[in-house]
Steps between C-alpha positions, in 0.01 A plus 500: 500500500621852423561695818654815353494670160675827418599710202875478541594754234356707219704650214476846353254507208638424156443743213167328421386519864547132581695406812651195667388385844636219715266315735622287790267235643604312816336168586437375854782243456748780425530452125491814289379567147596811302324624189642768272225638279481776241178695561314751289472855628212533745491132602407442865804291589380427852176346367699282262728391785207418730328305222817299436532424874136387514553272198811348659310437825215338308745279314656388829158421647412293192825302531424432867157363407655259250753368751 
């Protein structure tokens, strides 16, 4: 289960307005996952991060059900 998700860094916008952001997700067992993503100008990066964390948690729950 994800216990902490943060936006670790965000680049200056490129000439077309897009920017890079790095997310860090920490699981309850201590493992970490980083995602570097190029976003369009105006994207709500925090919403994307929270959605990714929710999807990872759902995937973990589904694996637990199968075991």
